Structures are given as C-alpha cells and as structure tokens.
N, C-alpha and C positions, 0 to 999 in steps of 0.2 A: 408262451413264456411265463414262468411262475411270477407271482405277484411281487415277491421279494426282489427277484432279479430286475424286474421292470422298474421298481422304485429306485433301486441302486443305480441303474443306467440313467434314469431321469435326473438323479442328483448329480451324476458326473457331467451330463450335458449342461445342466444349469451352472455347475462350477466352471466349466470351460467358457461359457458365455460371459460369466462374471470376470474371468481372467482376461479374456480378449477385450472386454469393455475397459477394464483397468489399464491394459496396455495401450489402448487408443488414447485414453486421457493422458497417460504418461508420455506418449509420443508428442502430443501437443505441448506438454510442459517442457520436454527436452528441446523442442524447436524454439520455444520462447527463451529458454536458457542460452542456446547458441546465439540467438539474435542479441541478447543482452550483453554477451561477452565479446562477440566478434564485431558486430555492427558498429558500436562506438569507436572501436579501434580503427576500423577501416574508414569510417567517416572522418574521424579526426585527422588521419593521415592524408586523406584526399583534400581536405580543406586547408590544412596548415602548410602544405608544401607549396610555397610560392617561389621557390628558388629556381636554379637552373634545371634544365631537362635532364633526366636520368636515363635517357634512351627511349625508344618507342614503347608505348604502353602495351602491356600483355593482358588482354581481357579487362581493360578498364581499371577501376580502383581495386577490385579484388585481385586481379592479376599482379598489379604493382605491389599490393600488400603482401601477397604470398611469395612473390619471386622478384619483382622488379627492384625492390628496395635493397636486395642483397646481392646485386651484381654491380660491377664497376660502371659508374656513369660515363656517358659519352661527353668528351670535351672537344672544343674546336681547336683546329690548328690554323693559326693566323698566317696565311701564306702571302708572300709578296709577289708582285707581277713579274719580277725579273727584268731583263734588258729589253723585253719586247716593246716597252713604251718608247724607247729611243728611236725605233724604226720609223714612227710617224713623223719624226722631226728631222729626218735626214734629207738634206737638199744639196745637190751637187757634191755628193761625197762627204758632207760635213753635217754635224748635228747643229742645226740652227736653233739657238737657245735664247730665250728671254728670261728675265727674272721670274715671271709668272710660271713659265714652264719648269724652271728649276725648283720652285716651291712644290708644284704638283708632282714632279718626279720624286722629290724627297719624301712626300707623304706616301707615295706608292712603293718606293724601293729602298728607303733608308732602313738599315738593319737596326740601328739604335732606337728609332721610333717604334719599330715593330716589337722590340724588346719591352719597351715601356707599355705597349698595349696589353701585355699580359698582367700588368699590375692590377688594373680594375677587374680583369677576369678572375684573378686569384682572390681579390677582396669580395667579389660577388659570391664565391663559394664560401667565404668566411661568414657571410650573413646566413647562408644555409646551415653551416655548421653550428653557429650560435643559436639558431632556432631549434636545434635538437634538444635543448633543455626542456622544451614543452612537448616533446614527442610522447606518445603513449607507449606503454610496455605491456606486452602480452606474454605470460610465462605459463608453461606446462610442467608438471612434475608427477612422477609416479614412483612407487616404492613397493617392494615385496618384503613382508616380515614373516618369519617363522619362529615360533617360540615353543619349546617343550619344557614344561615345569613339573617337577615331582610334587605330588600332593601330600601334605601332612595331615589332611583332614578329609573325611568323607564328604564334607560340605563343599569341597572344591570341585566336585563333579566327576571324580574319577581318581584312580591311583596315579595316573600321569596325564596331565592336561596338555594337549597339543593345539596351539592356535596358529592359524594361517590367515594373514591379512594382505590384501592388495589395496593400496591407497592411490588415488588419482586426484589431481588438483589443477584448477585453472584460475589465474589471477590476472585481471586487467587493471593497470595503474595509469592514471591520467593526472599530471600536474597542471595547474592553471596559473596564469600570469599573476594573479592577485594574491597568491600564497595559499591556495587550497589544493589539497591532495585528495583524489577520489579513487577508491578501490572497489572493485567487484570481485568477490571470491566465490568460487564453487569448488566443493570437494565431495568425493564419494569414497566409501570404504566397503570393500567386500570382505567379510570375515567368516571363517569356518572353524569349528572347534569340536572336540569330542566331549566337551563339558555337558553332562546330562541335565544340568539345570537350565540350559538355554531354551527359551521358548521359540526363538527364531534361529534356524541353523540350516544352511548358511544365511546370513543376514546382510543387507545393504543399508548403509547409513549415509544419507546425503545432507549436505548443508549449503546454503546460499546466503552470502552476507554482503552488505554494503557498508563502507566506512568513509566518513568525511573527517579530514584533519585540516583545520584552519589555523594558520599561524597568526597570532594576535599581536606579538611584539617584534621579535627578531624574525626577519624574512616576511614581514607583513607588507602588503602593497606590491606594486609592479616593479619596484626598483631591484628587488633581489633576483627575479628570474628574467627580467628583460634587460638587465644591465649589459650582458654580453651582446644582445641583439643591437642595442643602441650604439654601443662602441663599434660593433662590426659595420653598422651603417655609416658611422662617422669615418671609419677606416676606408670604406668604399669611396666616400667623398674625397678623402685625403689622396687616395690613389688616382682619382681623376685629376685632382689639382696637380699632383706630381707629374702626371702624364702631360698636362697642358704646359707646365713650367719647363719640363725637359724638351718637349717638342718645340716650344718657343725658342729655347737655346739653340736647338739644331737648325731651325728655320733661319734664325739670325746668322748662324754660322754659314749656312748655305748661301744666303744673300751676300754676306761679307766675302766669301770665297769667289762667288760669281764676279763681284766687282774687283777682286784681286786679279782675276783672269782678264777682265776688261783692261785694267791698268797694265798688265803685262803685254797685252795685245797692242795697246796704244804706245807703250814704251818701246816696243820693237820698231814701230813705225818711226818714232822720234830718233832712235839710234840709227836706223837705216838712212834717214834724211841727213843726219849729222855726218855719217860716213861718206855719203855722196858729196857733201860740201868739202870734206877733207880730200877726197879723191880729185875733185875739181881743182882745188888749190895745188895738189901734187902735180897734176897734169900741166897747169899753168907754169909752175916752177920749172918743170923739165923743159918746156919750150923756151923759157927765158935763159936757162943754162945753155941750151943748144945755140942760142943766138949770142951768148956771151954777155948778157946783161944781168946775170945773177950768179952768185957763188954756188958751187955744188952743195955746200953745207945746208942751204935752204931746202934742197931736195931731200936730203937726209932727214931734216926736221919734219918735213911734210910726210915722208914715209913712216916715220915713227908715230906721228899723230894718226895716220890711217890704221896702223897696227893697233894702237890703243883703242880706237873706236870699233875695230873688228872684235877685240876682246870684250868690250862693253856689249856689243850685239850678241855675242855668244852667251854671255851671262844672262842677258834679257830673255833669250830664247829658252835657256834652261829654267829660268824663273817661271816662264809661261807654262812649260811642261809640268813643273811641280804644281802650279795652281790648277792646271787642267786635271791632273791625276787626283788631286785632293777633291775637286768638285765631282769627278766621276765616283770617287769613293762615297761621297755623301749622297749621291743620287742612285747608285746601283747596288743591288745585293750581291753582285759578283765578288767572289773571294779575291780574284786577281783582276784589278782594274785594267791591267795591261792587255787583258783579253778583249777589251772594247777598243778595237783598232781605229774606229772612226773618230776623228778629232772633233772637238767642240769649238764652235765659232759663236761667240756672244754677239747677239744682234743689237742689243741696246747700247748706245754710246753714252759717254758721260754727259750729265745734264745738271742743271741747278734745281734741286727739289724746292717745292713751294714752302713758304713759311708755315710753321705749325699753327693750327687753327686755335688752339687753346693757349692761354697764358701759362706761365710756369706754375703759378699757385693753383690754377684749375687742374693742371696736369697732375700735380702732386695729390690733390684730393681724389682725382679719378683713379690714380694708381693705388691709393690706400683702400679703394673700394673694390677694384676688379682684379688686382694682381692675384694669380693662383697661389702664391706663397702666403698671402694674407688669409685666403680661404683655408688653406692647409693648417695654418697656425690656429685659426679660430675653431676648426673642427677638433684639433688635438686638445685645445683648451676645454671644449665641451666634453670630450671624453674624460678629462681629468675631473670635471665637475660631477659627472656621473659616478666616477669612482669615489669621490668625496661623499656623495649621497649614500652610496652603497655601504661604505665603511661606517658611516654614521648609523645606518640601520643595524649593522652588526654589533654595535655597542650595547644594544638592548639585551636583556635576558630573554630566555625562551619561554613563551607561554602559548600553549596550543589548546584549542578546543577540539575534542574528539567526540564524534557521534557515530553510532553504529546501529545497524538493523540486520537481523538474521532470521532465517527460516530453516527448519530442520525436518527431516523425513526419515522414515524407517520402513523397510520391507524385507521380505524373505519367506522361506518355507516355514510355516507355523507348525510346530510339533505339538500334538495333543497326547498327553500322557494320562494314565489312570493312576491317580494317587490314593485310591481307596485301600490298596494293600501296603502303603508306606510311601515315604517321601524319597527314599534312596533307591536309585535304579528302577524308577517307576516304568512300567511297560508302555510302549508307544501304541496307541489305539487308532491314530489317524494323522495325516499330514495334509495341511491346506497349502496348495502350491502358491508360491510368491517369488519375487525376485527384484531385479533392478528397477523395473517399471513401477512396482509398488512403492519403492522408496521415492521416486519422482512424484508419483500421485500424492503421496503423503506430504512431500515437500511443498507442493503448490496448493495443498488443501487449505492453507492458512490457519491450521489448527495449532501449529507449534512455532510460535513467534517469540522474538526477543529483541530487546534494544538496549543501548548503553549510551550514557552521556557522561562526560568528564572533562577535566582539565589536567594538563601536564605542565609543570613549571620547573625550570632549571636555570640556575644563576651561577655563573662562574665567579670564583673568589679571586679578586685581583684584576681580572679582565685585561691583562697587559697586552696580549696579542692584538685584541680588537682596538685598544686605545692607540697602540703604536701604528697599526695599519691606517687608522683615521688620521693621525698626525702626519704620516708620510704622504697620504693622499692630499692633505691640505697644503703641504709644502710643495708638492709637485704641481698643484694647481696654481699657486702663486708664482712658481718658477715659470710655468707656461705663460702667465700674464706678462711677466717681465720679458720673456722671450718674444712675445708678440710686440711689445713696445719697442724692443731693440730692432725687430724686423721693420716696423713702420719707420723708425728713424733711418735705417739703412736705405729703404726704398725711396723715402723723400730725398735723401742725399743723391741717390742714383739719378732720379729725375732731374734735379737741379744741375748736376754735373753733365748730364746728357744735353740739356739746353745750353749750358755754357760752352760745351764742346762744339755744338753747332754754330754758335756765334763766333767762336774762335776760327773754325774752319771756313766760315763765310768770309771773315776778315782775311784769312790766308789766301782765299781765291782772289779777292779784290786786289790784294797786294801783289800776288803772283802775276795777275793780268797786267798790272802796271810795269812789273819787272820785265815781262816778255816784250811789251811794246818798246821799252827803252833798249833792251838787248837787240831787238831787230833793227832799230835805228842805228845803234852802235855798229852792228855788223855791216849794215849798208854803208856807213861812213868809212869804215876801215877798208871795205872792198873798193870804194871809189878812190881812196887814197892809194890803195895798192895798185890800182890800174894806172894811176898817175906817177907811180914810183915814189910816193911820199911816205910810205910806211913799209914795214917788213912782214915776212911770212909769220913771224912770231905773234904780232898783234892781230893779224887776221885769224889765226888759229885760236888765240885766246878769246876773241869775240865770238867765234863759233862755239867754243866750249861754254861760254857764258850764256849764249842763247839756248843751247841744249839743256844746261842746268836750270834755266828759268822755265822752259817749257816742261821739263820733268817735274819741277816743283809745282807748277800750275796743274798738271795732270794729277799729281798726288793730292793736292788740296781739293780738287773737284771730287776725286774718289772718296776722300775722307769726309767730305761734306755729305755725300750720299750715304756713307756708312753711319754718319752721325744721326741721320733720320731713322735708319734701321735701329740704332741704339735707343733713340727716343721712343719708338714704338715698343721696343722690348721693355724699357724702364717703366713706361706707363701701363703696359699690359695690353697693348693694342696690336700686337703682332698678328694674331688670328684675324681680327677685323680688317686690318690694313691689307692683308693678303687674301681676303675673301675666303677664309677657312672656317668651316662649320665643324663643331665638335663631333656631330653625328657622322660627318664624312671622314674625319681624322681617326675617330674611334668607332668602328662599326659595331652594330648590335651584337651582343655576346650571348643572347639567349636564343 
C-alpha cells in the first residue's frame, strides 16, 4: 500500500478511536444526567406518600412513579353484615335480645353509623390531597423550529439562510416546606444551517442548571406550605369526633328504643291482667243476675269495661309492634324491616340502675374534657389559628433570594475551511466528526461554568386584600372561641339536667310504688265488700282501673329511670365506655 494511503488510513482509525472514546465518556455523563433528574423525583415521591394506598405497587417506586400515580386509587367499600347476625340470637322462634346485643348489632348493621364511617375515610384522603403541595414536578418539552431568512449582506453566510432547530428540555421542580424551591433544568438543541460561517454544522448545544429560590418574607417558614396539611389533619380529627358523636346519638337511641319495647311488652302484660279482672267481674255479675240478686244494668256496665280494656290491649299491642319495627330498623341494614319475620323478645326486664359514681360537678368536668363535640370545636379553633398565622404571613412583601449554577456544552461536526483564497464561500477542506455525545462531554468537562446570585423584591401598594383576609381570619378565630364557650355552657347544662332528671325519675318510682301498694289494698277492700254485697260493680271497676293506672305509671317511671342513666352517659360522653365500645372496633382501619 502506498505510504500516503497508509498514513491516511491510520489517521482515520485514530479519529474513530477518539470518537468512540468521547462517546463512552458522554454516555457516562448522560447516565449521571438521568440520575440527577429522575432519581430525586422518584425518591421524593416514594418517601412523601404516607397517605392511603393507591393500589398494588407496579415494579416498586419506579413503577408507581411512571404509572401507578396516574390511575384511579383503590378505595374501600364499608360493607355491613346484614341480617345474618340475628340468626345466632334466635331461640324458640324469637330473637332473644339484651341491651348489649342491641348495641353490638347496631354497630354491625346500622346504616346511619356506616354512613358516618365514610367521614374519616374522606378526610384521610383530604390529608393526602393537601400534601400534594410538596410533590415534585417533572416536565418534558420539545420543539421544532424552521426559519428561512433572506440575506441582505454577504456576511450573513449566504443569499438565503435556512435554520433548522430541534429543542429538548427536562425540568424537575421540588418545593420544600420551609419556603425553598429547587429546580434542575437540562436542555439540548440540535441546529443545522446553510450559513457558510458556522464552524460546527450541525451542532448540539447542551445546558444543565440548578436554581435555588428561598422566600425570605412572604411564604417564609412552614406555615405557607404546611397550612393545608395541618388543617386537613385537624379535619380528620373533626371527622372522627363527628363519628363518635353521631354514633353516640344512635346508640343512645337504640337503648331508648329497646326500653320502649320492654315497656310495651310489660304494658301488654298489665293490660291482659286488667282485662282478666274485668272479665272475672263480668262473670260474677252474670251469676248474680241469674240468681236475681243483681240488676242487669251491672252486667252491661261490666261488659262495657271489658270492651274498654280490650281496646287498651289492642293499642298496647300496636305500640309494641311499632317499637319492635323501630328497633329492627336501627339494628338491620334491610330496606324493609318487615322482611325480618322473626319477632324480637327483650330478655332484660326493668330494674333500678345503680347511683352514678361521680358527683354532678365531677361529671360536668369530665364531660368538658371527653365529649367529642368539645374535641371537634377545639380542632376547628386550631384550624382558625392556623389560618390567622398564614394570613399574617401573607401581609409581608415578597423578598426572594435566588441562586443559580449552570454548565454548558457544545458539540457537532467541525467544518475546516481554507480561508487563504478569501473569507466568503471558503472551500471545505475537511470535516471532523462530532455530535450529541460531544456536547455532553463538553457539558461535564466543567470548562464552561456560570453562577448567579440575586434578590427579588415586590411590595403591593395598599395591600388591602391581605389585610382584609387577616382581619377575617382573626374574627373567625374569635367566633370559634365564643362558639366553644357556648358549647361548654350547653354541655354543662345537659349534664346537670340529666342528673336532675334521674333524681326526678327515682322519686317517681318511689311514689309510684307507694301508689301501687295503696291501689292493691283498695281493690282488695272493694272486692271483699263486693263479696258481702256492701258495694257495687262501679266501685270495683274503678278500683281495678286505679290499680292498672298505678302499675302503668310505675312501669313508666322505671323505664324512664333506666333511660335517664342512658342520658347521663350520653351527656357526660361515657356512652362508648359504658357499653364497652372501642373506637377501633366501631371505626375499622381505613388503610
């Protein structure tokens, strides 16, 4: 091979080796670039997402980053047990029910309680949503530009200059809670032109920059960006308190309805016993009419009384049916409670509940500490304070410190021209290959660096919007304080009235018991006189009615006394503890 050709081939091999070595270095630089842009975004997404599950992970953090975050999250359906829970309580064709069973069935099957369970679930996703203000943002952009420009001078590189540019950019933005914004930007441009003065054509221009923006006055500190998160967490606590308060109301209603059913059951027994007494009197009157010792009018009077007591019995049975249906509605998710054909038989009979352990003053103090309404009002007040702090921060002018650092790189086919014959349209004598990888190699060579430091200040004239917002926040905070004071006053009154009601009901029971004793003695005396012929049917029947009325009032007083204890538990906030209810059982885990 001639010596000239050998030398030329050797130069080409050397050039190729140089190009491959440059591409290897550039590949390493590109890998570092991708890690700098994607890894922080993936890591921040994996660490910051403490909220509800968004479905099964797809390939770990990377899978969730590229796909999982952009599909609908999976949410729980809070299903009720249905009527299956009743089956375990059926004995002899009836649902044998105690107050404890009624409370348990209500927690498992009451629709209204299940509706309230969705409140904390909704608020939990509110925390997740509020945390989105600290999420990273990764953006990509690309653009194609074509420009044809007529030349008015030979120094423009031709009679008509045609420029083609492809622009690509990647930006990762990360806000921090204390008022810092961090940005990483990478851009690259591929340009090609017929301009004869270009030394690189086509050429690749790359740039990598980092920018820090720290808010120093307005939006400084954690209040600006964590305000929504703090309020959302308070809202979650409020939703839990609302759930407890609403469930307390429902449980108290269940117990009250249970004792209404007990009252109806016992009232039927009293009415049946009273009817039997009237029927016995009617039978005795008929015998005496047959023997001629009594006028037929007394039989008519006794028959009318039997009819009246039959009517009272019918009404009592209807009242029992209504109470039973109401209790089934509170215990079952069934749309039609009539579909539950098995009747309910309350097992627990009326009793005298023990005296409250705490004095009324202690009960008031305990209620002001543990009532869910108090917790709800306190959390709402705390949210108002957060809003006051935030609006106070927004009163400040804007002062930002901005710092930046950037690196630049350039690469492409280097055109070698012979300018010995003139500068215009100089002939091309050689081309040194180059391209995108050369621009990256130049970018990470740390030869072309730059930085910037500065401040940005902006001050609104008047600032009326911020001042009005802060004034409104202060007023709402004071309004919340007064609302809390009003609530405490109302709760204290509820506790005292519940205690007074219990004392009144206890006195009613004692008075009714004495009335029953006197009515029983009166009926016995009238019956003895009736047997001796010393009185009439009218007085016997009146004594029977008096005894029925006394026993009914005693039964009502006993039931009201039991209900007064339920009211005390509700007023103090002890309904959950009195019925052995744990919040974790009433409100299952939502994550």
